[in-house]
One Martini backbone bead per residue (centre of mass of N, CA, C, O) as a GRO file, in nm:
protein
  344
    1MET     BB    1  13.164  12.344   9.288
    2ALA     BB    2  12.991  12.085   9.195
    3VAL     BB    3  12.899  11.781   9.316
    4GLN     BB    4  12.919  11.466   9.214
    5LYS     BB    5  12.690  11.233   9.211
    6ILE     BB    6  12.635  10.916   9.329
    7PRO     BB    7  12.508  10.642   9.202
    8VAL     BB    8  12.217  10.442   9.307
    9THR     BB    9  12.136  10.096   9.325
   10VAL     BB   10  11.836   9.921   9.398
   11ILE     BB   11  11.810   9.576   9.496
   12THR     BB   12  11.517   9.386   9.486
   13GLY     BB   13  11.370   9.092   9.648
   14PHE     BB   14  11.291   8.791   9.697
   15LEU     BB   15  11.357   8.496   9.791
   16GLY     BB   16  11.538   8.362   9.526
   17ALA     BB   17  11.507   8.555   9.266
   18GLY     BB   18  11.824   8.671   9.163
   19LYS     BB   19  12.015   8.900   9.270
   20THR     BB   20  12.304   8.779   9.272
   21SER     BB   21  12.323   8.715   8.970
   22LEU     BB   22  12.293   9.004   8.872
   23ILE     BB   23  12.539   9.126   9.025
   24ARG     BB   24  12.758   8.949   8.910
   25HIS     BB   25  12.718   9.054   8.623
   26LEU     BB   26  12.771   9.353   8.673
   27ILE     BB   27  13.072   9.319   8.803
   28SER     BB   28  13.165   9.171   8.519
   29ASN     BB   29  13.040   9.454   8.350
   30THR     BB   30  13.172   9.765   8.407
   31GLN     BB   31  13.365   9.912   8.204
   32GLY     BB   32  13.572  10.040   8.442
   33LYS     BB   33  13.395  10.075   8.674
   34LYS     BB   34  13.362  10.157   9.007
   35MET     BB   35  13.238   9.935   9.244
   36ALA     BB   36  12.986   9.919   9.505
   37LEU     BB   37  12.873   9.712   9.786
   38LEU     BB   38  12.558   9.664   9.958
   39ILE     BB   39  12.482   9.398  10.188
   40ASN     BB   40  12.171   9.249  10.305
   41GLU     BB   41  12.178   8.999  10.530
   42PHE     BB   42  11.965   8.733  10.613
   43GLY     BB   43  12.120   8.631  10.895
   44ASP     BB   44  12.419   8.464  11.034
   45LEU     BB   45  12.526   8.455  10.724
   46GLY     BB   46  12.723   8.597  10.459
   47VAL     BB   47  12.656   8.461  10.170
   48ASP     BB   48  12.634   8.673   9.944
   49GLY     BB   49  12.905   8.804   9.997
   50GLU     BB   50  13.074   8.550   9.933
   51LEU     BB   51  12.980   8.513   9.644
   52LEU     BB   52  13.083   8.796   9.541
   53LYS     BB   53  13.388   8.763   9.622
   54GLY     BB   54  13.421   8.540   9.377
   55CYS     BB   55  13.443   8.718   9.109
   56GLY     BB   56  13.729   8.872   9.050
   57ASP     BB   57  13.697   9.185   9.015
   58GLU     BB   58  13.890   9.477   8.986
   59THR     BB   59  13.631   9.687   9.013
   60CYS     BB   60  13.548   9.472   9.261
   61THR     BB   61  13.655   9.440   9.552
   62GLU     BB   62  13.650   9.328   9.869
   63ASP     BB   63  13.649   9.632   9.982
   64ASP     BB   64  13.369   9.693   9.804
   65ILE     BB   65  13.233   9.487  10.012
   66VAL     BB   66  12.943   9.540  10.215
   67GLU     BB   67  12.804   9.423  10.514
   68LEU     BB   68  12.462   9.398  10.651
   69THR     BB   69  12.393   9.210  10.968
   70ASN     BB   70  12.166   9.381  11.166
   71GLY     BB   71  11.938   9.353  10.964
   72CYS     BB   72  11.704   9.504  10.821
   73ILE     BB   73  11.765   9.782  10.633
   74CYS     BB   74  11.478   9.932  10.692
   75CYS     BB   75  11.533   9.909  11.023
   76THR     BB   76  11.865  10.026  11.013
   77VAL     BB   77  11.933  10.306  10.898
   78ALA     BB   78  12.062  10.481  11.133
   79ASP     BB   79  12.256  10.252  11.271
   80ASP     BB   80  12.385  10.127  10.983
   81PHE     BB   81  12.358  10.239  10.693
   82LEU     BB   82  12.451  10.542  10.706
   83PRO     BB   83  12.736  10.498  10.826
   84THR     BB   84  12.835  10.311  10.599
   85LEU     BB   85  12.791  10.500  10.360
   86SER     BB   86  12.970  10.731  10.465
   87GLN     BB   87  13.236  10.572  10.463
   88LEU     BB   88  13.234  10.524  10.159
   89LEU     BB   89  13.224  10.837  10.078
   90ASP     BB   90  13.507  10.904  10.244
   91ARG     BB   91  13.678  10.798  10.048
   92ASP     BB   92  13.930  10.864   9.837
   93GLU     BB   93  13.822  10.618   9.659
   94LYS     BB   94  13.556  10.651   9.479
   95PRO     BB   95  13.283  10.545   9.350
   96ASP     BB   96  13.084  10.534   9.055
   97HIS     BB   97  12.904  10.298   9.188
   98ILE     BB   98  12.613  10.190   9.375
   99VAL     BB   99  12.511   9.876   9.520
  100ILE     BB  100  12.200   9.756   9.659
  101GLU     BB  101  12.127   9.469   9.855
  102THR     BB  102  11.855   9.349   9.969
  103SER     BB  103  11.659   9.189  10.142
  104GLY     BB  104  11.374   8.996  10.097
  105LEU     BB  105  11.218   9.182  10.338
  106ALA     BB  106  11.249   9.455  10.216
  107LEU     BB  107  11.158   9.785  10.208
  108PRO     BB  108  11.233  10.044   9.993
  109LYS     BB  109  11.124  10.322  10.102
  110PRO     BB  110  11.282  10.367  10.371
  111LEU     BB  111  11.558  10.365  10.233
  112ILE     BB  112  11.517  10.604  10.033
  113LYS     BB  113  11.463  10.821  10.251
  114ALA     BB  114  11.764  10.836  10.345
  115PHE     BB  115  11.847  11.015  10.080
  116GLN     BB  116  11.726  11.287  10.228
  117TRP     BB  117  11.958  11.313  10.391
  118PRO     BB  118  12.206  11.542  10.414
  119GLU     BB  119  12.470  11.346  10.426
  120VAL     BB  120  12.370  11.215  10.125
  121ARG     BB  121  12.223  11.404   9.922
  122SER     BB  122  12.490  11.565   9.822
  123ARG     BB  123  12.636  11.267   9.715
  124THR     BB  124  12.360  11.128   9.621
  125THR     BB  125  12.164  10.908   9.397
  126VAL     BB  126  11.880  10.740   9.296
  127ASP     BB  127  11.881  10.583   8.998
  128SER     BB  128  11.733  10.303   9.098
  129VAL     BB  129  11.478  10.046   9.108
  130ILE     BB  130  11.520   9.690   9.139
  131ALA     BB  131  11.304   9.421   9.064
  132VAL     BB  132  11.326   9.085   9.151
  133VAL     BB  133  11.163   8.809   8.980
  134ASP     BB  134  11.005   8.500   9.013
  135GLY     BB  135  10.851   8.371   8.756
  136PRO     BB  136  10.747   8.082   8.835
  137ALA     BB  137  10.614   8.175   9.100
  138VAL     BB  138  10.408   8.369   8.977
  139HIS     BB  139  10.268   8.156   8.797
  140THR     BB  140  10.166   7.992   9.070
  141GLY     BB  141  10.070   8.247   9.276
  142MET     BB  142  10.289   8.393   9.420
  143PHE     BB  143  10.198   8.681   9.576
  144ALA     BB  144   9.896   8.698   9.497
  145ASP     BB  145   9.550   8.827   9.465
  146ASN     BB  146   9.454   8.569   9.342
  147PRO     BB  147   9.250   8.344   9.483
  148GLU     BB  148   9.282   8.098   9.297
  149ALA     BB  149   9.591   8.085   9.298
  150VAL     BB  150   9.629   8.066   9.604
  151GLN     BB  151   9.463   7.810   9.647
  152ALA     BB  152   9.630   7.624   9.466
  153GLN     BB  153   9.891   7.659   9.634
  154ARG     BB  154   9.778   7.560   9.908
  155GLU     BB  155   9.730   7.264   9.817
  156ALA     BB  156  10.060   7.228   9.793
  157ASP     BB  157  10.110   7.457  10.037
  158GLU     BB  158  10.080   7.554  10.370
  159MET     BB  159  10.255   7.817  10.381
  160LEU     BB  160  10.018   8.009  10.253
  161ASP     BB  161   9.884   8.098  10.525
  162HIS     BB  162  10.128   8.339  10.524
  163ASP     BB  163  10.090   8.537  10.265
  164SER     BB  164  10.015   8.833  10.323
  165PRO     BB  165  10.288   8.970  10.412
  166LEU     BB  166  10.445   8.882  10.157
  167ALA     BB  167  10.268   9.029   9.950
  168GLU     BB  168  10.329   9.316  10.048
  169VAL     BB  169  10.626   9.316   9.988
  170PHE     BB  170  10.604   9.252   9.688
  171GLU     BB  171  10.425   9.502   9.610
  172ASP     BB  172  10.619   9.722   9.712
  173GLN     BB  173  10.852   9.655   9.522
  174LEU     BB  174  10.695   9.705   9.258
  175ALA     BB  175  10.590  10.002   9.319
  176CYS     BB  176  10.908  10.112   9.334
  177ALA     BB  177  10.985  10.039   9.053
  178ASP     BB  178  11.165  10.091   8.739
  179ILE     BB  179  11.253   9.783   8.725
  180VAL     BB  180  11.180   9.450   8.605
  181VAL     BB  181  11.321   9.137   8.679
  182LEU     BB  182  11.270   8.837   8.499
  183SER     BB  183  11.346   8.550   8.619
  184LYS     BB  184  11.393   8.241   8.481
  185ALA     BB  185  11.325   8.233   8.163
  186ASP     BB  186  11.428   7.935   8.095
  187LEU     BB  187  11.158   7.812   8.265
  188MET     BB  188  10.991   7.954   8.030
  189THR     BB  189  10.760   8.035   7.823
  190ASP     BB  190  10.633   8.277   7.629
  191GLU     BB  191  10.346   8.252   7.750
  192ILE     BB  192  10.429   8.276   8.047
  193ILE     BB  193  10.572   8.545   8.035
  194ALA     BB  194  10.322   8.706   7.943
  195ASP     BB  195  10.151   8.636   8.193
  196VAL     BB  196  10.343   8.755   8.408
  197GLU     BB  197  10.354   9.042   8.299
  198LYS     BB  198  10.053   9.099   8.343
  199THR     BB  199  10.063   9.068   8.652
  200LEU     BB  200  10.282   9.289   8.709
  201ARG     BB  201  10.139   9.541   8.578
  202ALA     BB  202   9.924   9.563   8.813
  203GLU     BB  203  10.181   9.664   9.024
  204THR     BB  204  10.286   9.880   8.832
  205ARG     BB  205  10.395  10.145   8.685
  206THR     BB  206  10.389  10.347   8.438
  207GLY     BB  207  10.667  10.244   8.226
  208VAL     BB  208  10.763   9.989   8.340
  209GLN     BB  209  11.008   9.764   8.292
  210ILE     BB  210  11.023   9.422   8.162
  211LEU     BB  211  11.303   9.189   8.212
  212PRO     BB  212  11.413   8.918   8.090
  213ALA     BB  213  11.614   8.651   8.255
  214GLU     BB  214  11.931   8.467   8.259
  215ASN     BB  215  12.129   8.453   8.520
  216GLY     BB  216  12.146   8.783   8.515
  217ALA     BB  217  12.179   8.846   8.194
  218LEU     BB  218  12.239   9.188   8.173
  219ASP     BB  219  12.279   9.481   8.046
  220PRO     BB  220  12.387   9.749   8.225
  221LYS     BB  221  12.254   9.970   8.036
  222LEU     BB  222  11.952   9.891   8.127
  223ILE     BB  223  12.001   9.950   8.471
  224LEU     BB  224  12.209  10.177   8.434
  225GLY     BB  225  12.162  10.521   8.418
  226LEU     BB  226  11.856  10.646   8.473
  227ASP     BB  227  11.812  10.899   8.653
  228ALA     BB  228  11.546  10.900   8.865
  229MET     BB  229  11.547  11.030   9.143
  230VAL     BB  230  11.382  10.876   9.376
  231GLU     BB  231  11.390  11.066   9.632
  232ASP     BB  232  11.184  11.275   9.457
  233ASP     BB  233  10.946  11.018   9.394
  234LEU     BB  234  10.776  10.881   9.635
  235ASP     BB  235  10.472  10.970   9.591
  236GLN     BB  236  10.463  10.765   9.322
  237ARG     BB  237  10.518  10.523   9.552
  238PRO     BB  238  10.335  10.299   9.676
  239SER     BB  239  10.229  10.176  10.011
  240HIS     BB  240  10.108   9.979  10.264
  241HIS     BB  241  10.282  10.177  10.487
  242ASP     BB  242  10.204  10.480  10.472
  243ALA     BB  243   9.989  10.495  10.721
  244GLU     BB  244  10.240  10.382  10.928
  245GLY     BB  245  10.518  10.520  10.886
  246GLU     BB  246  10.675  10.250  10.791
  247GLU     BB  247  10.582  10.040  10.974
  248HIS     BB  248  10.729   9.719  11.064
  249ASP     BB  249  10.733   9.346  11.067
  250HIS     BB  250  10.977   9.054  11.088
  251ASP     BB  251  10.877   8.821  11.300
  252ASP     BB  252  10.798   8.589  11.081
  253PHE     BB  253  11.118   8.544  11.095
  254GLU     BB  254  11.390   8.299  11.069
  255SER     BB  255  11.730   8.182  11.157
  256PHE     BB  256  11.996   7.932  11.086
  257VAL     BB  257  12.301   7.760  11.147
  258PHE     BB  258  12.455   7.483  10.964
  259GLU     BB  259  12.699   7.254  11.011
  260ILE     BB  260  12.910   7.081  10.770
  261ASP     BB  261  13.066   6.831  10.658
  262PRO     BB  262  13.240   6.692  10.443
  263VAL     BB  263  13.165   6.591  10.116
  264ILE     BB  264  13.100   6.301   9.909
  265ASP     BB  265  12.780   6.316   9.835
  266LEU     BB  266  12.592   6.519   9.635
  267VAL     BB  267  12.321   6.374   9.621
  268LEU     BB  268  12.273   6.362   9.925
  269LEU     BB  269  12.280   6.663   9.980
  270ALA     BB  270  12.042   6.737   9.794
  271GLU     BB  271  11.830   6.563   9.936
  272ARG     BB  272  11.847   6.703  10.212
  273ALA     BB  273  11.779   6.989  10.116
  274LYS     BB  274  11.497   6.912   9.999
  275HIS     BB  275  11.378   6.820  10.267
  276VAL     BB  276  11.394   7.096  10.399
  277LEU     BB  277  11.215   7.253  10.188
  278ALA     BB  278  10.957   7.061  10.270
  279ILE     BB  279  10.933   7.198  10.527
  280GLU     BB  280  10.735   7.358  10.718
  281GLY     BB  281  10.830   7.709  10.678
  282VAL     BB  282  11.045   7.680  10.468
  283LEU     BB  283  11.216   7.903  10.232
  284ARG     BB  284  11.545   7.870  10.271
  285VAL     BB  285  11.864   7.757  10.124
  286LYS     BB  286  12.207   7.849  10.212
  287GLY     BB  287  12.560   7.809  10.099
  288PHE     BB  288  12.823   7.577  10.196
  289ALA     BB  289  13.064   7.327  10.071
  290ALA     BB  290  13.275   7.059  10.131
  291VAL     BB  291  13.463   6.862   9.897
  292GLU     BB  292  13.604   6.580   9.858
  293GLY     BB  293  13.875   6.638   9.632
  294LYS     BB  294  13.816   6.955   9.635
  295ASP     BB  295  13.926   7.300   9.582
  296ALA     BB  296  13.635   7.381   9.568
  297ARG     BB  297  13.352   7.559   9.640
  298LEU     BB  298  13.019   7.486   9.737
  299ALA     BB  299  12.728   7.618   9.624
  300VAL     BB  300  12.406   7.669   9.797
  301GLN     BB  301  12.064   7.693   9.653
  302GLY     BB  302  11.724   7.719   9.795
  303VAL     BB  303  11.379   7.727   9.662
  304GLY     BB  304  11.136   7.548   9.720
  305SER     BB  305  11.193   7.305   9.458
  306ARG     BB  306  11.470   7.448   9.423
  307LEU     BB  307  11.815   7.338   9.344
  308ASP     BB  308  12.145   7.475   9.370
  309HIS     BB  309  12.483   7.373   9.251
  310TYR     BB  310  12.823   7.516   9.274
  311TYR     BB  311  13.137   7.619   9.182
  312ASP     BB  312  13.273   7.937   9.278
  313ARG     BB  313  13.557   7.877   9.439
  314PRO     BB  314  13.845   7.866   9.581
  315TRP     BB  315  14.010   7.781   9.839
  316THR     BB  316  14.177   7.923  10.085
  317PRO     BB  317  14.445   7.872  10.291
  318GLU     BB  318  14.296   8.019  10.554
  319GLU     BB  319  14.066   7.825  10.527
  320THR     BB  320  13.808   7.642  10.654
  321ARG     BB  321  13.667   7.333  10.550
  322GLN     BB  322  13.354   7.449  10.620
  323GLY     BB  323  13.027   7.392  10.627
  324ARG     BB  324  12.737   7.620  10.553
  325LEU     BB  325  12.392   7.664  10.647
  326VAL     BB  326  12.110   7.856  10.572
  327VAL     BB  327  11.794   7.876  10.742
  328ILE     BB  328  11.484   8.004  10.620
  329GLY     BB  329  11.184   8.104  10.809
  330LEU     BB  330  10.918   8.072  10.977
  331THR     BB  331  10.811   8.119  11.268
  332GLY     BB  332  10.852   7.795  11.421
  333PHE     BB  333  11.013   7.618  11.280
  334ASP     BB  334  11.157   7.295  11.262
  335ARG     BB  335  11.476   7.266  11.363
  336GLN     BB  336  11.514   6.968  11.435
  337ARG     BB  337  11.425   6.858  11.162
  338VAL     BB  338  11.639   7.001  10.998
  339ALA     BB  339  11.888   6.879  11.136
  340GLN     BB  340  11.815   6.585  11.072
  341ALA     BB  341  11.814   6.613  10.760
  342LEU     BB  342  12.117   6.709  10.735
  343ALA     BB  343  12.244   6.465  10.901
  344GLY     BB  344  12.072   6.185  10.843
   0.00000   0.00000   0.00000
C-alpha cells in the first residue's frame, strides 16, 4: 500500500514581511487538521516561536512547534533541518500538514532540494512555496532593480548601500514562489497595490498568484493544498545562485539580545525602539517586554520606520517576567549605540 505523503508548505519572506502573522492565522483556522510548524529563527532568541506558541490552538500544540536556531535553514540542511524533520515524521501521531517558516535571509531553493533526499522524499511533498512581501516597502523601492527607486530610497536611508545581496535574496524568494502574499494591504491604496503587483510580476513566474492581505488574514484554502510538488519542479525556478552550486554567505548580518527591565511607560519603550531602528545598519527589532501592572506579555516588532506592539498572551506562572529584544542588523552595526538607546 502506498504511503500518503504529508504536504509541506514553505513560507519565506524578508525580515518583517509578515510571515508570523500569516502563520498565526493559518494555525487558528485549521478546520480540524493537525498542523506542525518548523520555525527557523535568525538570532539568539526564538522570538517567532514564542509568538506562535501563544496561539492556543488545539490542532497545533506547543509540542507541534519546533524551532531551528542553529543558523539559516538553507545553510544547515544536513546538520539540523533533515534530522529535525525526520523526528517529526517518525512520531506516532503524524501531522496532516507541515508549515516551514524560513528566516528572512534564507534562500528557498537549497531547502527544497532537501526534499529530494530519500529519507524524506517518500514521506513528504512540498505542497507550495509562499513568499510573503512587505507591500509598502516594495512601493518605496526596497530590494528592487529599478535604479531610480533605489536611488530615491538611498537618499532617505544610507543602509541601502548594502542593497545588492538583500535584493538577490528577495528576487530568489519571488522566483521560487507559487503564491506571493502581499502583506500590509491596509497601508496601501488600490492604486499602490496595483503598482506593487506590477513590480512583483516582473520577478515571478507566469501564473503565480499575488494575494493582498491584512494582518495575514487569508483563507487557508487559498494557500494550502496546492499540490505543486515543488521538489520535482526546481529547474523551472531560477536562482541567482544556480551557477554557484547554491553556495551563499550570510555573514553580512548579525544579531544580539538585549534584556530589558519591566516597563512602566509604553510610549517611552516605543520611542527607544524607534531610535534603535533609525541607527544605521539596524534592520529589525523584535521580542517581548514585561509591563508593570499587566498580566499579559507585550510583543514588540519593528522594521524600517514601523513599530508594532501588542499583548500576545498571559505570562505563565513558571516564567520570569523579563523582557528581551533581538536586534538584527548588518555586520558591524553599532551595538553600543543600540544598547544606549534601549537603556535610555
